[in-house]
C-alpha positions in Angstrom: 16.7 -12.7 -0.4 16.8 -16.3 -1.5 14.4 -18.6 0.3 13.9 -22.4 0.3 10.5 -23.8 -0.3 10.3 -25.0 3.3 11.1 -21.5 4.7 8.6 -19.9 2.4 5.8 -22.2 3.5 6.7 -21.7 7.2 6.7 -17.9 6.9 3.5 -17.5 5.0 0.7 -18.3 7.5 -2.0 -15.7 6.8 -3.9 -13.8 9.5 -7.4 -12.4 9.1 -8.7 -11.3 5.8 -5.6 -9.4 4.7 -4.7 -11.4 1.6 -1.0 -10.8 1.9 -0.7 -12.1 5.4 1.7 -11.2 8.2 5.0 -13.0 7.7 8.7 -12.3 7.6 8.7 -12.6 3.9 5.7 -10.2 3.6 7.5 -7.7 5.9 10.5 -7.7 3.6 8.2 -7.4 0.5 6.6 -4.3 2.1 10.0 -2.8 2.6 11.0 -3.3 -1.0 7.6 -2.1 -2.2 8.0 1.1 -0.2 11.2 1.9 -2.1 9.5 1.3 -5.4 6.5 3.6 -4.8 8.0 6.2 -2.4 8.5 8.8 -5.2 4.8 8.7 -5.9 3.7 8.9 -2.3 6.1 11.8 -1.6 4.7 13.7 -4.5 1.1 13.2 -3.5 1.8 14.2 0.1 3.7 17.4 -0.9 1.2 18.3 -3.5 -1.5 17.9 -0.9 0.2 20.4 1.4 1.9 18.3 4.0 4.7 20.6 5.3 7.3 20.9 8.1 6.0 21.2 11.6 2.7 19.4 11.0 1.1 16.7 13.1 0.2 13.7 11.0 -1.9 10.7 11.6 -0.8 7.9 9.3 -3.0 4.8 9.0 -2.1 1.3 8.0 1.6 1.7 9.0 2.8 -1.8 8.3 6.6 -1.7 8.6 6.5 2.1 9.1 7.8 3.4 5.7 4.9 5.8 5.1 5.2 7.2 8.6 9.0 7.6 8.1 8.4 9.5 4.8 5.8 11.7 6.5 8.4 12.2 9.3 11.0 13.4 6.9 8.6 15.9 5.5 7.4 17.3 8.8 10.8 17.1 10.5 11.6 17.1 14.2 9.3 20.1 14.7 6.3 18.0 13.7 4.9 14.7 14.8 3.7 11.5 13.1 1.6 8.8 14.8 1.3 5.6 12.8 -1.6 3.2 13.5 -1.9 -0.4 12.5 -3.5 -3.5 14.0 -0.4 -5.7 13.3 1.5 -5.4 16.6 4.4 -7.6 15.3 4.9 -5.3 12.3 4.8 -2.2 14.5 7.5 -3.6 16.8 9.7 -3.8 13.7 8.6 -0.2 12.8 9.6 1.0 16.2 13.0 -0.6 16.0 13.5 1.0 12.5 12.5 4.4 13.9 15.2 4.1 16.5 17.7 3.0 13.9 16.8 6.0 11.7 16.9 8.5 14.6 13.3 9.7 14.2 11.7 7.9 17.2 11.3 11.2 19.1 8.8 12.5 16.5 7.6 9.3 14.7 5.7 6.9 17.0 3.3 3.9 16.5 0.2 2.6 18.1 -1.4 -0.8 17.7 -5.2 -0.5 17.0 -7.9 -1.4 14.6 -9.0 1.7 12.7 -12.6 1.4 13.9 -11.4 1.3 17.5 -8.6 3.9 17.5 -9.1 6.8 19.8 -7.0 9.8 20.9 -7.4 13.2 22.4 -4.9 14.6 19.9 -5.8 16.8 16.9 -3.8 16.4 13.7 -3.1 18.6 10.7 -3.2 15.8 8.2 -4.4 12.2 7.8 -2.4 10.1 5.4 -2.2 6.5 4.2 -1.0 4.3 1.4 -2.7 1.1 0.1 -5.1 1.0 3.0 -8.5 2.0 1.8 -8.9 -0.9 -0.6 -8.7 -3.3 2.4 -11.6 -1.6 4.2 -15.2 -2.8 4.0 -16.4 0.8 4.2 -13.6 3.2 3.4 -15.9 6.2 3.5 -17.0 5.3 7.1 -13.4 4.9 8.2 -12.4 8.3 6.8 -15.5 9.9 8.4 -14.6 8.4 11.8 -11.0 9.6 11.6 -12.1 13.1 10.7 -12.9 13.8 14.3 -9.1 13.7 15.0 -8.4 16.2 12.2 -8.4 20.0 12.6 -10.8 22.0 10.5 -8.9 22.8 7.3 -6.7 19.8 7.8 -5.5 17.6 4.9 -6.8 14.2 3.9 -4.5 12.4 1.4 -4.4 8.8 0.3 -2.3 6.8 -2.1 -4.0 3.9 -3.7 -3.5 1.8 -6.9 -5.1 0.1 -9.8 -3.7 -3.2 -11.1 -6.7 -4.5 -13.0 -5.3 -3.9 -16.4 -5.9 -7.0 -18.5 -3.3 -5.9 -21.1 -0.3 -5.2 -19.1 2.5 -6.0 -21.6 3.2 -5.0 -25.2 4.1 -6.9 -27.3 2.1 -9.3 -25.2 4.1 -11.5 -22.8 1.7 -14.3 -21.9 3.5 -15.3 -18.8 3.6 -11.8 -17.3 -0.1 -11.2 -18.2 -1.1 -14.5 -16.6 0.6 -13.7 -13.3 -0.6 -10.1 -13.3 -4.2 -11.2 -14.0 -4.0 -13.9 -11.3 -3.0 -11.3 -8.7 -5.8 -9.1 -9.8 -8.4 -11.8 -9.5 -7.1 -13.0 -6.2 -7.5 -9.6 -4.7 -11.0 -9.3 -6.2 -12.1 -12.6 -4.7 -10.7 -11.7 -1.3 -12.8 -8.5 -1.3 -10.0 -6.1 -2.1 -10.9 -4.3 -5.4 -7.8 -4.3 -7.5 -9.0 -1.3 -9.4 -9.7 0.7 -6.2 -7.5 3.7 -7.3 -9.9 4.6 -10.1 -12.8 4.9 -7.7 -11.1 6.5 -4.7 -13.1 9.8 -4.9 -16.2 7.9 -3.7 -14.8 7.3 -0.3 -14.0 11.0 0.2 -17.6 12.0 -0.8 -19.1 9.3 1.4 -17.0 10.7 4.3 -18.7 14.1 3.7 -15.5 15.7 2.3 -15.2 17.8 -0.9 -14.4 16.0 -4.1 -10.6 15.4 -4.0 -7.8 16.5 -6.3 -6.7 13.3 -8.1 -3.4 12.5 -9.8 -2.6 9.2 -11.5 0.8 8.0 -12.7 2.0 4.7 -14.2 4.8 2.3 -13.3 6.3 0.8 -16.4 9.4 -1.3 -17.1 10.9 -4.1 -19.1 14.3 -5.2 -20.2 16.9 -6.4 -17.7 16.8 -5.4 -14.1 13.4 -3.9 -13.9 12.2 -3.7 -10.2 8.7 -4.7 -11.5 9.7 -8.4 -11.8 10.6 -8.7 -8.2 7.7 -6.7 -6.9 5.1 -8.7 -8.8 6.8 -12.0 -8.1 7.1 -11.4 -4.4 3.5 -10.2 -4.2 2.3 -13.5 -5.7 4.5 -15.4 -3.3 2.8 -13.6 -0.3 -0.7 -14.3 -1.9 0.0 -17.9 -2.9 -1.1 -19.5 0.4 -4.6 -18.0 -0.1 -5.1 -19.1 -3.7 -6.8 -22.5 -3.1 -9.4 -21.1 -0.7 -10.1 -18.4 -3.2 -10.8 -21.0 -5.9 -7.6 -20.2 -7.8 -4.4 -22.0 -8.8 -1.0 -21.1 -10.2 -0.7 -21.6 -14.0 0.8 -24.9 -15.0 4.5 -25.0 -14.5 4.6 -22.0 -12.3 6.1 -22.1 -8.8 5.6 -19.3 -6.3 9.2 -19.1 -5.1 12.5 -17.3 -5.4 12.8 -18.3 -9.1 9.6 -16.5 -10.2 11.1 -13.0 -10.7 13.9 -14.4 -12.9 11.4 -16.3 -15.0 9.2 -13.2 -15.4 12.3 -11.3 -16.6 13.4 -14.0 -19.0 9.9 -14.2 -20.6 9.6 -10.4 -21.0 13.0 -10.0 -22.5 12.4 -12.9 -24.9 9.4 -11.1 -26.3 10.9 -7.6 -26.1 7.9 -6.7 -24.0 7.3 -3.4 -22.3 5.4 -4.2 -19.0 3.0 -2.0 -17.2 2.8 -2.1 -13.4 0.1 -0.8 -11.1 -1.2 2.7 -11.8 -0.7 4.9 -8.8 -3.5 7.2 -7.6 -3.1 10.1 -5.2 -6.2 11.9 -3.9 -6.4 14.8 -1.5 -8.7 17.4 -0.1 -9.2 19.4 3.1 -11.7 19.1 6.0 -14.2 21.9 5.8 -14.0 24.5 8.5 -17.8 24.3 9.0 -19.0 21.3 10.9 -22.0 21.1 8.6 -19.6 20.2 5.8 -18.9 16.8 7.4 
């Protein structure tokens, strides 16, 4: 989607401490991101044991893509409830659920995670890119466990984009943008290397040490989806840079031309680029109440 500078500025008002904001541009970025990382999320969920017929609580729904994925896995015989505090995003998710024909078993509720409550019991709690935004991820998981059946699954998909050497041969332009994103998240209180420390939240929630799987995204050459993903992420973050004490590199504009420039610079150097490392972690709630 090509955007004028005026439209970008008008769309990117941030809300709360979520560094990426709530904007039309960000909603579209989330939809594209979901396509990029879906294979990893699906693998983590299936390896964890999410199966047809299950009742799933999905947190941090955004535009609904993770809930839709869980809905495909559990099928019409199961149920997925997605929870997010962004009511505007959830309205879009509800409309998408109607368009995709899964609204009878995939639904959404607007709520902060520390205020969410329900009488329902679920077979699994799932989420993607949500724990790194929580002040106390372990406490959030522990609170949600009361909605999970004994023996139920807890599975989260997080990432690590703190690699300071993300291209080889080095592409300075790519590395500068990648490092800027990492530092912006760090200063906003969202650890960019959260994936590599995800087990701590499980343990702090009183859960057994999780099974962990890590896989890398890599690209380069012409047409790599990584250019657009990283460029659009910086565009969404850019309104927060000044308050975080950061600035774009000289000569860089956070607009629709950025992805093409990233591609041009990487191709010129014959660089292979490394995207965020994807971490999946999963375990089960103990049957004994003393286990949590």
